[in-house]
N, C-alpha and C positions, 0 to 999 in steps of 0.2 A: 866641709866634710873631709875627713882625713882617714886613711887606712893606717893600721899599725905597720910600722916599717922595721920590725925586728929582723935581724939577720942571724942565721944559725938556729937558735931556739925559737920555735914558733909559739904564738900565744896559745893558751889552753883552750879546751873545748867550750867551757861556759862563755868566755869572751868571744869565741868564734860564733856561737849561736846568737849572742846578743847583737853582735855586729851585723850578722846576716839578717836578723829580724828587723833591725833599723833600716838597712838598705831595702828590704822587701817592702816595708811600709812606705818609704820614700818613693819607691818605684811603682807603686800601685797603679794599675791601669784598668780599663774596662774588662769585664769578664768575656771570655771567648765562648761562643755558642758551640763550637766544634774545633777539632784539631786544624781543620782547613783555615779557620780564622787566624791561627797563629802564624801561618806561612807568610802572609804579607808583612807582619811585624818583623819576622826574621830577615826578610828581604830588605826592609828599610834599615835594619841594623847592619846588614852586610854592606849596604851602600855607605853607611856612615863611616865605617872603618876601611872601605874600599878593599873588601876581601873577595877572594875568588870562589869561596865555598863556605858552607856552614853545616853544623850538625847539633842536634839536641841529644844528650846522653843522660840516662838515668842510672843510678847506682843501686846495686843490691848488696846489702851487708853480708859479711862472712858469718856463717854459723856452722854448727857441727853437721848440719844437713846439706848446706850448699856453700860453695866458695864465693867470696866476694867477686863481683864482676860489674862491668859497664855494658849497657845495652843501648844501641842507637834507636831512638824513637822517631826522629825526623831528620831529614838531611836535604841539602840542595841537590838538584838533578846532576848526575854524573860524578858525584863525590864518593861513591861507594868504596873505591880502592883506598883513598887517603883516609877515610874514616876507619876502615878496617885496620889499616896500618897503625894509626894512632892508638886504637884500642889494644892492638897486639903489643906495641912497643911501650906504651905509657900507662897501662891500666893500673899496675901496682902503685906507681907514683901518684896518679890522679886520685885513687881511692884513699891513700894515706893523707894526701893534702886536704881532703874534705874534712877530716877530723882535726887538722892541725892549724889551718889558717884560712881566713876569708879572702885572702889576696888573689886577684886574677893572676894566672900563669902566662908568661910570655915565652913560648918556645922559639928560640932564635938560633940561627947558625953562627951568629957572631959572638965571640967571647967578650966578657966585660958588660958593664951596665948599659942597658938600652937607653938611648937618648929620650929624656922626658918621661920615663916609665916609673916614677916614684911609687905610685900605688901598686904596681905590678911586681911579680916575682920573676925575674929573668932566669930562664933555664937554658943552658947551652945544649943544643942537640946537633952534633956533628953530622953534616950531610943533609940537614933539613933543607928542603928547596926554598923555603921562605919563612917569614915570621908568622906563627900561629898564636891565637889568643884563646885561653880557656877560662871561662868565668864560672866559679863554683857557686852552687846554691845548696845550702844546708838548711832545710826547712822543717826540722824536727819531725813531728809525727807525719807530716805530708810526704816526706822523702827527700832525697838528695840527688844532685846531678850537675851537669855542666852544659853551658852553651859554648860551642867552639867555633871560631872563625879561622879559616885557613888562608895562608898567603896574603896577609894583611899588608896593604901598601900605604895606609894613612899614617901620619905622624902620631905617635902614641902619647898624646898629652894627658895630663891629669883629668881634665874635664871629660874628655872622650871616654877614658877608661871607666870613670865613675858612672857616666850616663849609660854606657853599654852594660855595666854590671847591674844597675837598677832594672833595666829592661830585661836582662837575662833572668833575673830572679822572678819577674812577673811571668815570663814565658814558661819557666820550669814549673812554677806554682800552678799555672793554668793547665799545663799539659798533664800534671799529676792529678789535678782535680777532674779533668775530663776522662782520664784513663779509668777512674773508679766511679764514674757516674755522678760526680759532683757531691757525693755523700761524704760526710766527715765521720768515718768509722771510729776514730779515736774518741769522739764524743759519746758514742753508743756503748763502748766497752767499759765495764767497771774495773776497778783495780784488781780484783781477784781473777777475773777473766784474762786480763793481760798477764798477770803473774803465771797463771797456769799455761797459757800459750807460750810464754817465754821458756818455761821449764821443759815443756814438751819439745820446743824447738832446740833446746840444749841436749835433747836425747833421753830425757827422763821418762819413766813409765808413771802411770797414774798412781800406783802404790807408793812409789818414791816421792812423788809430788805431795801426796797426802801426808806422808811422814814429815816432809820439809815444812809444810804450811799448817800442820796440825788439823787436817781435814780428813773426812772419810773419803774412801775411793769413790763412792756414789756422788758425793758433793763435788769432787774434782771433775768427774765425768760430766756432771751437770753444767759446771762452769765452762768446760771445753765445748760442750754441745751448744750452749747459748752463744758463745763466742763465734762458733762456726756458722750459726744461723745469722747472727748480726753482720758477719762479713760476707754473707751471701755465698758461702763456699759449700761444696758438696761433701767435703770430708775434712779431717783435721790437717792433712798434709796441705791441701789447698788453702785452708785458713791460715796456716803458718806462713805459706808463701805470700799470701796477700798482706798479712800483718807485717812481714819483713819489707815488702815493697812500699808499704805506707809509712814505714819507720816506727810502727807501734811497738815492735820488738826488735832486738838486735840480732 
């Protein structure tokens, strides 16, 4: 198994999704019954790379209603300050990287290529106290995120990075599944419901959506109402927020 090793121009989004899906299938593990079941897996991964801390971040896409942002869903005890600092300093880069490349990111205080880090993308961060690893997970309709390990002391060999990336994809997938009750909302929504949700999320009114899709206002509202019900939301705003978190709409 080999990662793309482009420099400068990143591979396009379709290749990114294909590569992420391949890694996800290869890294399949048993389903977690609760978020607490994921914690021991993260501790094992932390030990594999001899890291001092870890965090699981999920990404919310930017829309007209909300800015793109990263949210911490899980973290090792005592890591609050470094996780907040990472999100503050690197959110824009991490969000853009999700759509650009499947390669793990190696934040390093050292300039130049990191020894043995061919699958990873070294990023020089002046003043960083140590080497941090961020493994991207772009899982389509399920959502996107990162598993991050801070102050990694292990040698960053090809096999270690690939193994941790597989495990990270499984952790993110299970975390997103558990966050939304294990239901696959994308399978419940039909194409028209998704289109109407997307256009409302883009700031359009029902009348304008009807004109765009050649539907009556009543039909548009019916699609939005059924989508809201299927997403177990109390109103359209919450339905849009849930659909964005699940990656159903952008």
